[in-house]
Backbone as JSON, one array per atom type, in Angstrom:
{
  "sequence": "MNPLKIENERMLLRTDNPGAQMISLFDKKAGRELLYQADQGWSGRNPSLFPTIGKTWKNGEYEIEGKTYAMKNHGLVRYENLDGSIQDDRIVYVLDSNGETLKKYPFDFHFELIYTLLENGVRVQYAITNTGDKTMPFSFGLHPAFKTVQNADEVFEDFSISFEPKSMADQIVFFPDLSPVKRVPVILDTWKCNHEDMDQYATLVFDQIEAREATLFYKDEPRLKMSFAGFPTVALWNADRSSDFICIEPWFGHTDFEKVDGPFEKREGTLSLKQGDTFNAQYTIESLA",
  "N": [[27.74, -55.2, 11.13], [29.17, -54.06, 8.25], [30.29, -54.49, 5.33], [32.6, -53.04, 3.2], [33.57, -52.37, -0.16], [36.17, -51.57, -2.62], [37.68, -51.36, -5.96], [40.17, -51.61, -8.47], [41.89, -52.1, -11.72], [43.71, -53.78, -10.86], [43.78, -54.19, -8.05], [41.89, -55.22, -5.26], [40.01, -54.22, -2.58], [38.72, -54.9, 0.68], [36.84, -53.94, 3.42], [35.79, -53.7, 6.94], [33.88, -53.44, 9.96], [34.29, -54.51, 13.35], [36.13, -51.57, 13.97], [36.9, -50.57, 11.52], [38.57, -52.05, 9.83], [40.95, -53.27, 7.31], [40.12, -56.09, 5.56], [40.76, -57.64, 3.51], [43.2, -57.39, 0.99], [43.67, -57.84, -2.16], [45.59, -58.85, -4.72], [44.84, -59.04, -7.97], [46.24, -59.33, -10.22], [48.48, -60.99, -9.58], [47.21, -62.95, -8.22], [47.08, -63.11, -5.45], [46.67, -62.93, -1.91], [47.34, -60.17, 0.26], [47.09, -59.75, 2.78], [46.95, -61.0, 6.28], [44.62, -63.41, 7.34], [43.1, -63.64, 9.76], [43.3, -66.15, 10.9], [45.12, -67.68, 12.32], [45.67, -68.0, 15.22], [45.46, -65.44, 16.17], [42.85, -63.06, 16.5], [42.63, -60.45, 15.33], [43.1, -58.18, 12.76], [43.88, -55.67, 11.07], [44.01, -53.6, 13.08], [43.42, -50.14, 14.1], [45.31, -48.08, 16.31], [44.35, -46.26, 18.81], [43.29, -44.23, 21.59], [45.44, -45.14, 22.66], [48.49, -47.24, 22.62], [48.79, -50.6, 23.08], [48.6, -51.1, 26.51], [48.31, -49.59, 29.7], [50.47, -50.31, 32.49], [49.01, -50.78, 34.7], [47.0, -52.7, 34.26], [45.57, -51.51, 32.28], [44.38, -49.22, 33.43], [44.44, -45.74, 34.16], [45.27, -42.35, 34.9], [43.65, -39.2, 34.73], [43.7, -35.83, 35.44], [43.48, -36.51, 38.17], [41.49, -38.47, 38.35], [40.43, -41.85, 37.74], [40.58, -43.79, 34.93], [39.92, -46.5, 32.38], [41.08, -48.45, 29.67], [40.75, -50.93, 27.15], [43.13, -53.25, 25.54], [45.03, -51.53, 23.3], [43.37, -49.33, 23.08], [40.46, -47.54, 21.91], [39.36, -47.39, 19.24], [39.53, -49.84, 17.82], [37.64, -51.38, 18.7], [35.27, -50.33, 18.05], [32.29, -49.62, 16.06], [32.52, -47.95, 13.15], [31.17, -45.3, 11.25], [30.86, -45.9, 7.94], [31.38, -45.2, 4.39], [31.3, -45.3, 0.79], [33.04, -42.98, -1.18], [33.24, -41.59, -4.1], [36.08, -42.86, -5.37], [37.0, -43.92, -2.84], [37.11, -45.27, 0.33], [35.69, -44.2, 3.26], [35.76, -43.75, 6.72], [34.26, -42.78, 9.82], [34.57, -41.65, 13.19], [33.08, -40.21, 16.04], [33.67, -39.04, 19.22], [31.73, -40.14, 22.09], [29.05, -40.69, 24.5], [29.83, -43.26, 25.5], [32.59, -43.5, 24.75], [33.57, -41.44, 26.24], [33.54, -42.21, 28.87], [35.69, -43.93, 29.06], [37.75, -42.56, 28.07], [38.34, -39.38, 28.52], [37.92, -37.19, 26.57], [36.94, -35.22, 23.74], [36.71, -36.01, 20.43], [37.33, -36.27, 16.77], [37.47, -38.66, 14.58], [39.0, -39.83, 11.65], [39.16, -42.06, 8.9], [40.62, -42.97, 5.87], [40.64, -44.95, 2.96], [42.31, -45.3, -0.09], [42.64, -46.66, -3.27], [45.63, -47.52, -4.82], [47.62, -47.93, -7.91], [49.01, -50.36, -7.54], [48.34, -51.08, -4.93], [47.31, -49.68, -1.64], [46.58, -46.54, -0.08], [46.48, -45.36, 3.19], [44.86, -43.25, 5.18], [44.8, -40.95, 7.94], [43.01, -38.7, 10.07], [42.89, -36.98, 12.9], [41.1, -35.04, 15.04], [41.0, -32.85, 17.6], [38.12, -32.1, 19.22], [37.5, -31.05, 21.6], [37.57, -29.02, 24.56], [39.99, -28.72, 25.86], [43.53, -29.69, 25.95], [44.51, -32.62, 24.36], [45.88, -35.72, 25.16], [47.44, -38.51, 23.75], [48.22, -41.57, 22.2], [49.23, -43.15, 19.08], [49.06, -45.63, 16.55], [49.79, -48.21, 14.15], [48.8, -51.45, 13.03], [49.05, -53.38, 10.87], [48.7, -56.69, 9.41], [50.48, -59.15, 7.76], [50.31, -61.65, 5.18], [52.6, -64.22, 4.88], [53.62, -67.07, 3.88], [52.44, -68.5, 0.98], [51.88, -70.85, -0.38], [52.31, -74.48, -0.28], [54.98, -74.88, -0.81], [56.27, -72.85, 0.33], [58.04, -71.52, 3.28], [57.89, -69.86, 6.49], [60.49, -69.15, 7.51], [61.94, -68.55, 5.28], [61.36, -65.92, 4.64], [61.9, -62.39, 4.89], [62.39, -59.07, 6.12], [63.29, -55.97, 5.02], [64.42, -52.84, 5.84], [64.37, -49.5, 4.78], [65.72, -46.15, 4.86], [68.73, -47.95, 5.78], [69.75, -47.8, 9.05], [70.92, -46.58, 12.29], [69.22, -47.57, 15.4], [67.35, -47.78, 18.38], [66.81, -50.76, 20.03], [64.19, -51.65, 22.06], [64.26, -53.53, 24.77], [62.24, -55.5, 26.61], [60.61, -56.86, 29.71], [58.77, -59.56, 31.07], [58.2, -59.05, 33.87], [57.89, -56.5, 34.12], [60.22, -54.99, 34.84], [62.79, -52.42, 34.56], [63.3, -51.26, 31.25], [65.75, -52.23, 28.62], [67.78, -50.4, 26.51], [68.98, -51.12, 23.5], [71.61, -50.38, 21.24], [71.23, -50.74, 17.66], [71.69, -51.8, 14.31], [69.29, -51.06, 12.09], [68.27, -52.93, 9.66], [68.03, -55.59, 7.97], [65.69, -58.12, 8.76], [65.56, -61.54, 9.34], [62.83, -63.68, 9.06], [61.83, -65.52, 11.89], [60.98, -67.74, 14.57], [62.34, -67.88, 16.82], [63.38, -65.38, 17.59], [60.96, -64.04, 18.34], [60.07, -65.73, 20.35], [62.02, -65.07, 22.3], [61.95, -62.19, 22.55], [59.31, -61.52, 22.54], [57.9, -59.11, 21.34], [59.6, -57.49, 18.74], [60.94, -54.31, 19.11], [61.72, -51.28, 17.79], [63.14, -48.15, 18.23], [63.33, -44.58, 17.71], [63.75, -44.45, 14.94], [65.07, -44.12, 11.64], [64.15, -45.22, 9.35], [61.95, -45.31, 6.64], [60.41, -46.99, 5.05], [59.51, -50.52, 4.65], [60.29, -53.58, 3.31], [58.83, -56.77, 2.38], [60.37, -59.7, 1.69], [60.47, -62.78, -0.17], [62.75, -65.15, -0.04], [64.79, -63.95, -2.43], [62.89, -62.57, -3.62], [61.09, -59.7, -3.89], [57.94, -59.07, -2.17], [55.95, -57.37, -1.03], [55.71, -53.85, -0.27], [55.77, -51.64, 2.55], [55.23, -48.26, 3.44], [56.03, -45.79, 5.56], [56.71, -43.11, 6.41], [57.85, -40.88, 8.95], [56.99, -41.99, 11.33], [58.08, -42.56, 14.51], [58.89, -45.01, 15.75], [58.98, -48.63, 15.27], [57.46, -51.96, 15.23], [57.73, -55.38, 15.29], [55.73, -58.33, 15.05], [54.58, -61.49, 15.81], [52.12, -64.09, 16.31], [52.54, -66.8, 17.45], [54.33, -69.88, 17.37], [52.84, -71.61, 15.64], [51.93, -69.92, 13.83], [52.31, -68.04, 10.76], [52.23, -65.47, 9.92], [53.13, -61.92, 9.68], [53.25, -58.93, 11.5], [53.88, -55.54, 10.73], [54.44, -52.83, 12.49], [54.18, -49.48, 12.78], [54.65, -46.88, 15.19], [53.48, -44.07, 17.14], [54.42, -43.42, 20.12], [53.9, -45.96, 22.81], [53.18, -49.13, 24.46], [53.01, -49.55, 28.05], [56.01, -50.57, 28.88], [57.24, -51.01, 31.3], [56.95, -50.41, 34.76], [55.59, -47.3, 35.5], [55.15, -44.16, 36.96], [52.87, -41.48, 37.46], [50.6, -39.14, 35.54], [48.45, -39.95, 32.75], [49.21, -38.31, 30.52], [51.92, -38.09, 30.79], [53.12, -40.42, 30.02], [55.7, -42.14, 28.23], [56.41, -41.06, 25.03], [53.95, -40.03, 24.5], [51.64, -38.0, 22.71], [50.43, -34.66, 22.24], [47.55, -32.81, 21.62], [46.24, -29.76, 20.68], [43.19, -27.77, 21.46], [40.9, -28.0, 18.8], [42.99, -28.55, 16.92], [44.49, -30.84, 14.48], [45.64, -34.11, 14.04], [47.58, -35.74, 11.6], [48.27, -38.6, 9.77], [49.63, -41.25, 7.59], [49.97, -44.16, 5.62], [51.25, -46.52, 3.14], [50.5, -49.5, 1.35], [52.12, -51.66, -0.94], [51.78, -53.9, -3.53], [54.34, -55.96, -4.9], [54.5, -57.86, -6.73]],
  "CA": [[28.73, -55.36, 10.16], [28.85, -53.42, 6.92], [31.54, -54.63, 4.58], [32.67, -52.16, 1.97], [34.84, -52.79, -1.16], [36.63, -50.87, -3.95], [38.67, -52.18, -6.71], [40.64, -51.13, -9.68], [42.12, -53.21, -12.64], [44.65, -54.73, -10.24], [43.59, -54.46, -6.71], [40.5, -55.32, -4.7], [40.11, -54.05, -1.16], [37.44, -55.12, 1.44], [36.97, -53.43, 4.73], [34.67, -53.98, 7.76], [33.93, -53.27, 11.38], [34.75, -53.37, 14.17], [37.51, -50.9, 13.8], [37.11, -50.16, 10.12], [39.76, -52.69, 9.39], [40.97, -53.88, 6.07], [39.96, -57.6, 5.8], [41.35, -58.21, 2.4], [43.81, -56.64, -0.03], [43.95, -58.84, -3.03], [46.31, -58.54, -5.97], [44.27, -59.82, -8.96], [47.24, -59.76, -11.25], [49.39, -62.1, -9.12], [46.33, -63.95, -7.66], [47.73, -63.14, -4.19], [46.11, -62.19, -0.89], [48.42, -59.65, 0.95], [46.7, -59.53, 4.44], [46.55, -61.99, 7.18], [43.16, -63.62, 7.37], [42.7, -63.9, 11.1], [43.11, -67.66, 10.93], [46.17, -68.33, 12.86], [45.97, -67.76, 16.55], [45.09, -63.86, 16.43], [41.58, -62.75, 15.91], [42.7, -59.24, 14.87], [43.43, -58.11, 11.2], [44.69, -54.5, 10.88], [43.46, -52.5, 13.92], [44.07, -48.83, 14.3], [45.56, -48.02, 17.69], [44.15, -44.86, 19.33], [44.22, -43.24, 21.88], [46.72, -45.76, 23.31], [49.1, -48.34, 22.06], [48.81, -51.55, 24.19], [47.75, -50.64, 27.65], [49.14, -49.19, 30.85], [50.96, -51.4, 33.19], [48.08, -51.04, 35.75], [46.08, -53.3, 33.65], [44.75, -50.57, 31.44], [43.92, -48.02, 34.23], [45.27, -44.6, 34.11], [44.77, -41.22, 35.62], [43.63, -37.94, 34.15], [43.27, -34.86, 36.44], [43.23, -37.06, 39.5], [40.42, -39.42, 38.1], [40.88, -43.05, 37.17], [39.89, -44.37, 33.83], [40.56, -47.61, 31.93], [40.8, -48.77, 28.32], [41.26, -52.2, 26.7], [44.33, -53.16, 24.72], [45.17, -50.72, 22.1], [42.59, -48.2, 23.0], [39.09, -47.56, 21.61], [38.83, -47.48, 17.94], [39.63, -51.13, 17.23], [36.45, -52.11, 19.23], [34.1, -49.55, 17.67], [31.72, -49.62, 14.66], [32.64, -46.72, 12.59], [30.32, -44.96, 10.09], [31.59, -46.05, 6.62], [30.71, -45.01, 3.14], [32.16, -45.24, -0.39], [32.94, -41.73, -1.68], [33.92, -41.76, -5.34], [36.99, -44.07, -5.4], [37.54, -44.0, -1.62], [36.34, -45.72, 1.53], [35.87, -43.22, 4.25], [35.13, -44.16, 7.91], [34.42, -41.76, 10.84], [34.02, -41.84, 14.59], [33.17, -39.15, 16.92], [33.44, -39.33, 20.66], [30.29, -40.19, 22.51], [28.93, -41.02, 25.93], [30.49, -44.48, 25.85], [33.97, -43.43, 24.77], [34.03, -40.47, 27.38], [33.71, -42.99, 30.04], [36.95, -44.53, 29.03], [38.75, -41.72, 27.63], [37.57, -38.18, 28.73], [38.25, -36.24, 25.65], [36.13, -35.17, 22.58], [37.57, -36.16, 19.19], [36.7, -36.73, 15.53], [38.46, -39.73, 13.94], [38.52, -40.08, 10.25], [40.04, -42.97, 8.2], [40.3, -43.06, 4.43], [41.26, -45.84, 2.08], [42.42, -45.05, -1.41], [43.59, -47.6, -3.92], [46.79, -47.17, -5.77], [47.7, -48.85, -9.07], [49.27, -51.56, -7.12], [48.16, -51.06, -3.5], [46.43, -48.8, -1.03], [46.97, -45.48, 0.73], [45.62, -45.35, 4.33], [45.21, -41.84, 5.77], [44.13, -40.75, 9.22], [42.87, -37.48, 10.58], [42.41, -37.07, 14.28], [40.8, -33.67, 15.45], [40.52, -32.49, 19.06], [36.93, -31.31, 19.12], [37.02, -30.61, 22.98], [37.97, -27.66, 25.06], [41.32, -28.96, 26.51], [44.52, -30.44, 25.33], [44.21, -34.16, 24.41], [47.0, -36.55, 25.2], [47.04, -39.73, 23.08], [49.21, -42.31, 21.25], [48.6, -43.57, 17.84], [49.82, -46.76, 15.95], [49.34, -49.11, 13.17], [48.98, -52.85, 13.22], [48.71, -54.23, 9.72], [49.22, -57.98, 9.6], [50.65, -59.55, 6.34], [50.53, -63.0, 4.89], [53.99, -64.67, 4.25], [53.51, -68.22, 3.18], [51.25, -68.49, 0.1], [51.62, -72.25, -0.81], [52.97, -75.46, 0.39], [56.43, -74.89, -1.02], [57.09, -71.8, 1.03], [58.05, -71.62, 4.83], [58.19, -68.66, 7.17], [61.87, -68.84, 7.62], [62.48, -68.0, 3.88], [60.97, -64.56, 4.3], [62.75, -61.49, 5.58], [61.91, -57.79, 6.08], [64.37, -55.05, 4.88], [64.29, -51.58, 6.15], [65.17, -48.38, 4.17], [67.01, -46.32, 4.74], [69.4, -48.61, 6.81], [70.2, -46.8, 10.02], [70.98, -47.02, 13.64], [68.07, -47.45, 16.1], [67.27, -48.53, 19.66], [65.87, -51.96, 20.24], [63.68, -51.69, 23.3], [64.09, -54.81, 25.39], [61.36, -55.34, 27.84], [60.64, -58.0, 30.48], [57.48, -59.95, 31.65], [57.86, -58.63, 35.18], [57.93, -54.91, 34.04], [61.41, -54.38, 35.29], [63.36, -51.44, 33.72], [63.79, -51.77, 29.93], [67.12, -51.97, 28.11], [67.79, -49.95, 25.17], [70.15, -51.67, 22.88], [71.76, -49.79, 19.92], [71.32, -51.79, 16.67], [71.39, -51.26, 12.94], [67.88, -51.5, 11.63], [68.6, -53.26, 8.25], [67.19, -56.7, 7.47], [65.37, -59.09, 9.86], [65.05, -62.8, 8.77], [61.68, -64.19, 9.83], [62.06, -66.72, 12.62], [60.22, -67.66, 15.82], [63.25, -67.74, 18.05], [63.45, -63.93, 18.18], [59.72, -63.91, 18.86], [60.12, -66.31, 21.67], [62.9, -64.23, 23.21], [61.56, -60.8, 22.83], [57.78, -61.35, 22.56], [57.71, -58.26, 20.21], [60.73, -56.62, 18.36], [60.53, -52.95, 19.04], [62.82, -50.41, 17.39], [62.74, -46.72, 18.54], [64.22, -43.58, 17.09], [64.06, -45.15, 13.66], [65.02, -43.22, 10.46], [63.55, -45.99, 8.22], [60.68, -44.94, 6.03], [59.61, -48.19, 4.47], [59.87, -51.97, 4.91], [59.89, -54.47, 2.15], [58.81, -58.15, 2.71], [60.95, -60.57, 0.66], [60.54, -64.29, -0.1], [64.1, -65.35, -0.62], [65.26, -62.76, -3.0], [61.79, -61.98, -4.45], [60.2, -58.69, -3.14], [56.56, -59.3, -2.33], [55.19, -56.17, -0.78], [56.39, -52.81, 0.51], [55.0, -50.81, 3.51], [55.87, -47.08, 3.47], [55.46, -45.15, 6.86], [57.6, -42.08, 6.75], [57.51, -39.96, 9.92], [56.87, -42.79, 12.51], [59.43, -42.83, 15.3], [58.9, -46.42, 16.26], [58.39, -49.69, 14.45], [57.57, -53.1, 15.96], [57.54, -56.63, 14.45], [55.15, -59.32, 15.95], [53.9, -62.8, 15.39], [51.35, -64.7, 17.41], [53.21, -68.0, 18.03], [55.04, -70.8, 16.41], [51.91, -72.12, 14.76], [51.48, -68.84, 12.78], [53.43, -67.65, 9.81], [51.89, -64.12, 9.33], [53.97, -61.09, 10.35], [52.78, -57.7, 11.72], [54.81, -54.47, 10.84], [53.67, -51.84, 13.19], [54.71, -48.09, 13.14], [53.98, -46.3, 16.34], [53.69, -42.91, 17.78], [54.19, -43.85, 21.48], [54.11, -47.39, 22.87], [52.58, -49.66, 25.55], [53.96, -49.43, 29.17], [56.92, -51.73, 29.04], [57.79, -50.98, 32.6], [56.19, -49.55, 35.76], [55.77, -45.95, 35.44], [54.23, -43.3, 37.81], [52.36, -40.23, 36.99], [49.28, -39.26, 34.81], [48.46, -40.57, 31.36], [49.9, -37.56, 29.53], [53.36, -38.15, 31.06], [53.75, -41.6, 29.46], [56.73, -42.03, 27.24], [55.98, -41.07, 23.68], [52.51, -39.55, 24.37], [51.38, -36.88, 21.88], [49.41, -33.78, 22.72], [46.75, -32.2, 20.59], [45.54, -28.67, 21.31], [41.85, -27.7, 20.94], [40.8, -27.58, 17.36], [44.06, -29.14, 16.01], [44.35, -32.11, 13.75], [46.85, -34.89, 13.77], [47.5, -36.38, 10.34], [49.33, -39.63, 9.5], [49.29, -42.14, 6.61], [51.01, -45.1, 5.25], [50.88, -47.22, 1.95], [50.95, -50.89, 1.14], [52.22, -51.83, -2.43], [52.24, -55.33, -4.01], [55.53, -55.91, -5.79], [54.56, -59.07, -7.64]],
  "C": [[28.3, -54.82, 8.92], [30.03, -53.43, 6.08], [31.47, -53.73, 3.44], [33.8, -52.63, 1.07], [34.94, -51.74, -2.29], [37.54, -51.69, -4.66], [39.05, -51.4, -8.01], [41.02, -52.27, -10.64], [42.98, -54.2, -11.92], [44.29, -55.16, -8.87], [42.19, -54.43, -6.23], [40.69, -55.19, -3.1], [38.72, -54.08, -0.44], [37.8, -54.64, 2.82], [35.74, -53.73, 5.53], [34.88, -53.63, 9.12], [33.98, -54.6, 12.05], [36.08, -52.87, 13.72], [37.77, -50.49, 12.31], [38.27, -50.8, 9.52], [39.71, -53.12, 7.97], [41.01, -55.47, 6.31], [40.57, -58.34, 4.62], [42.01, -57.2, 1.46], [44.43, -57.66, -1.02], [44.41, -58.31, -4.28], [45.79, -59.51, -7.18], [45.23, -60.28, -9.98], [48.04, -60.98, -10.79], [48.49, -63.11, -8.55], [46.76, -64.24, -6.32], [46.86, -62.36, -3.11], [47.3, -61.63, 0.01], [48.34, -59.63, 2.45], [46.51, -60.91, 5.02], [45.06, -62.15, 7.35], [42.5, -64.01, 8.69], [42.47, -65.36, 11.39], [44.21, -68.39, 11.57], [46.58, -67.84, 14.3], [45.74, -66.14, 17.01], [43.8, -63.56, 15.67], [41.59, -61.31, 15.23], [43.21, -59.35, 13.44], [44.44, -56.96, 11.12], [44.16, -53.38, 11.67], [44.28, -51.15, 13.92], [44.19, -48.53, 15.73], [45.43, -46.56, 18.16], [42.99, -45.07, 20.41], [45.37, -43.92, 22.69], [47.13, -46.9, 22.49], [49.34, -49.41, 23.18], [48.0, -51.11, 25.27], [48.74, -50.21, 28.8], [49.38, -50.29, 31.7], [50.02, -51.74, 34.49], [46.88, -51.61, 35.1], [44.99, -52.4, 32.95], [44.15, -49.34, 32.23], [44.96, -47.0, 34.08], [44.56, -43.48, 34.76], [44.81, -39.86, 34.79], [43.07, -36.86, 35.1], [42.77, -35.63, 37.78], [42.08, -38.17, 39.45], [40.89, -40.55, 37.41], [39.91, -43.45, 36.01], [40.5, -45.77, 33.41], [40.16, -47.91, 30.5], [41.38, -50.17, 28.04], [42.56, -52.16, 25.95], [44.19, -52.52, 23.52], [44.01, -49.67, 21.96], [41.05, -48.47, 22.68], [38.74, -47.9, 20.24], [38.75, -48.98, 17.37], [38.44, -51.9, 17.59], [35.14, -51.45, 18.66], [33.7, -49.83, 16.24], [31.72, -48.26, 14.18], [31.66, -46.58, 11.42], [31.19, -45.04, 8.79], [30.69, -45.72, 5.4], [31.72, -45.01, 2.02], [31.95, -43.83, -1.03], [33.86, -41.61, -2.87], [34.83, -42.95, -5.44], [37.65, -44.38, -3.94], [36.6, -44.64, -0.65], [36.54, -44.78, 2.67], [34.99, -43.78, 5.54], [35.27, -42.86, 8.89], [33.93, -42.21, 12.13], [34.06, -40.58, 15.3], [32.99, -39.64, 18.31], [32.06, -39.28, 21.16], [30.19, -40.57, 23.95], [29.74, -42.18, 26.4], [32.02, -44.23, 25.89], [34.36, -42.36, 25.82], [34.16, -41.17, 28.6], [34.96, -43.65, 30.17], [38.01, -43.72, 28.84], [38.04, -40.28, 27.57], [37.92, -36.94, 27.84], [37.39, -36.38, 24.37], [37.09, -35.13, 21.5], [36.73, -36.57, 17.94], [37.81, -37.58, 14.9], [38.06, -40.05, 12.63], [39.73, -41.03, 9.69], [39.79, -43.14, 6.77], [41.3, -44.11, 3.72], [41.23, -45.43, 0.7], [43.26, -45.94, -2.23], [44.51, -46.91, -4.71], [46.77, -48.15, -6.91], [48.0, -50.29, -8.57], [49.12, -51.84, -5.57], [47.05, -50.2, -2.94], [47.12, -47.83, -0.26], [45.88, -45.38, 1.89], [45.95, -43.96, 5.03], [44.33, -41.72, 7.05], [44.21, -39.22, 9.46], [42.17, -37.43, 11.9], [42.16, -35.58, 14.78], [40.43, -33.64, 16.88], [39.43, -31.55, 18.93], [36.56, -30.75, 20.56], [37.58, -29.23, 23.31], [39.28, -27.76, 25.72], [42.29, -29.84, 25.64], [44.29, -31.93, 25.45], [45.42, -34.83, 24.18], [46.53, -37.93, 24.47], [48.37, -40.37, 22.45], [48.52, -42.87, 20.08], [49.54, -44.67, 17.18], [49.03, -47.5, 14.96], [49.58, -50.56, 13.48], [48.78, -53.67, 12.12], [49.51, -55.63, 9.82], [49.37, -58.59, 8.17], [50.81, -61.1, 6.27], [52.07, -63.14, 4.39], [53.82, -65.88, 3.32], [52.19, -68.15, 2.28], [50.97, -69.9, -0.51], [52.55, -73.2, -0.08], [54.45, -75.64, 0.14], [57.2, -73.85, -0.25], [56.98, -72.08, 2.56], [58.4, -70.15, 5.27], [59.63, -68.13, 7.23], [62.51, -68.4, 6.32], [62.05, -66.67, 3.57], [61.86, -63.67, 5.21], [62.14, -60.03, 5.29], [63.21, -56.87, 5.95], [63.84, -53.68, 4.94], [65.01, -50.56, 5.35], [64.71, -47.07, 4.71], [67.69, -47.18, 5.97], [70.0, -47.62, 7.75], [70.32, -47.29, 11.34], [69.53, -46.69, 14.32], [68.21, -47.97, 17.37], [66.36, -49.54, 19.75], [65.49, -51.8, 21.8], [63.36, -53.04, 23.75], [63.38, -54.88, 26.52], [61.14, -56.71, 28.51], [59.19, -58.33, 31.05], [57.16, -59.34, 33.05], [57.93, -57.03, 35.3], [59.05, -54.26, 34.67], [61.85, -53.36, 34.18], [63.71, -51.99, 32.33], [65.2, -51.56, 29.58], [66.94, -51.47, 26.83], [69.19, -50.27, 24.44], [70.45, -51.11, 21.39], [71.9, -50.94, 18.89], [71.28, -51.07, 15.31], [70.15, -51.93, 12.44], [68.1, -51.71, 10.07], [67.64, -54.36, 7.77], [66.99, -57.72, 8.58], [64.81, -60.37, 9.07], [64.01, -63.36, 9.68], [62.16, -65.39, 10.56], [61.34, -66.52, 13.85], [61.06, -67.65, 16.98], [63.33, -66.32, 18.62], [62.08, -63.51, 18.87], [59.63, -64.51, 20.29], [60.95, -65.56, 22.8], [62.45, -62.97, 23.53], [60.04, -60.52, 23.02], [57.47, -60.32, 21.3], [59.11, -57.6, 19.91], [60.23, -55.2, 18.17], [61.73, -52.09, 18.84], [62.45, -48.91, 17.41], [63.82, -45.87, 17.82], [64.74, -43.97, 15.75], [64.21, -43.9, 12.6], [64.46, -43.93, 9.21], [62.23, -45.39, 7.86], [59.87, -45.89, 5.33], [60.25, -49.5, 4.83], [59.4, -52.83, 3.79], [60.01, -56.0, 2.67], [59.38, -58.83, 1.4], [60.61, -62.02, 0.93], [61.68, -64.68, -0.76], [64.52, -64.03, -1.04], [64.21, -62.05, -3.73], [61.14, -60.85, -3.44], [58.74, -58.97, -3.32], [55.63, -58.16, -2.14], [56.07, -55.15, -0.05], [55.37, -51.93, 1.28], [55.74, -49.53, 3.64], [55.23, -46.36, 4.64], [56.32, -43.97, 7.22], [57.0, -41.28, 7.96], [57.28, -40.71, 11.22], [58.16, -42.99, 13.21], [59.76, -44.21, 15.68], [58.31, -47.39, 15.33], [58.55, -51.04, 15.22], [57.25, -54.26, 15.01], [56.91, -57.67, 15.52], [54.47, -60.42, 15.16], [53.24, -63.45, 16.53], [52.09, -65.83, 18.2], [53.79, -68.91, 16.94], [54.13, -71.4, 15.43], [51.47, -71.09, 13.59], [52.63, -68.54, 11.98], [53.14, -66.17, 9.2], [52.93, -63.2, 10.19], [53.39, -59.59, 10.32], [53.97, -56.65, 11.6], [54.13, -53.39, 11.37], [54.46, -50.46, 13.42], [53.85, -47.49, 14.12], [54.31, -44.84, 16.59], [53.44, -43.16, 19.31], [54.4, -45.34, 21.53], [53.37, -47.72, 24.22], [53.61, -49.29, 26.84], [54.78, -50.7, 29.23], [57.49, -51.85, 30.5], [56.87, -50.18, 33.55], [56.53, -48.12, 35.78], [54.83, -45.24, 36.29], [53.97, -42.02, 37.08], [51.15, -40.35, 35.97], [49.48, -39.74, 33.35], [49.2, -39.72, 30.38], [51.4, -37.53, 29.77], [54.03, -39.52, 30.57], [54.72, -41.38, 28.33], [56.17, -42.05, 25.81], [54.65, -40.5, 23.45], [52.5, -38.21, 23.61], [50.4, -36.0, 22.53], [48.87, -32.99, 21.57], [45.99, -31.06, 21.17], [44.1, -28.54, 20.68], [41.79, -27.15, 19.57], [41.92, -28.09, 16.32], [43.74, -30.47, 15.47], [45.67, -32.75, 13.7], [46.59, -35.79, 12.51], [48.68, -37.5, 10.35], [48.75, -40.46, 8.25], [50.47, -43.19, 6.35], [50.39, -45.81, 3.97], [51.4, -48.61, 2.08], [50.96, -51.08, -0.42], [52.55, -53.29, -2.58], [53.3, -55.18, -5.03], [55.6, -57.07, -6.76], [54.57, -58.76, -9.04]]
}
């Protein structure tokens, strides 16, 4: 464990392994913690999902060039201890493929994660480079978890998430028995926080989105904004009825919602990175207090 922190006049960011996760993003002006504190039924915080989101329907097993491999839920990075350092006003983490990662995922890569404070939040940047000699298939996603309730007067159901721009999307409705999914056209606009939807759908998954940002409101008061332009899918998740945090998860790709045949690179939404190429992605979190 090697916790690192940076701060400015308003914001204080703390990060730590495994997974180089944010463990605290504190708004000193508002006296408010923005991030879930791993204290309500889920031990995660803000894992980076690479090189898979979720897992394959064969309990994480998959095939590459006729050979079987397996990864845990959400891939490799969330379980690894990345090399971290403070460089000027940024926190930089890196992970290179090694003997252990190659046993689970047979591709060489360089993974870089950079945290930079904004006046009222943080920018999180990723650069994933294929350092091997063959095309690398992968998925990539975010899993930030946010606090909603801040005091005894607030309840989860008084919070909502508004997406901008409002647009059509497909809700991917999936089933515990891995039977074929249903794609339901919806307007991705505002979702009122409630446990009934989580009980019904397990995870709300919206695909082919045009939304570039999501704002968390308490009643009519905006609390924070997450910006994630370019991601084609976003999911909303909460652990259970005893928890009041909410995860807003932009994805490239997704878990196996149904039984699918074929090699790893043929999974729906899988990206391909040629030898020497770099995949870049970023998002921001801003406090609106």
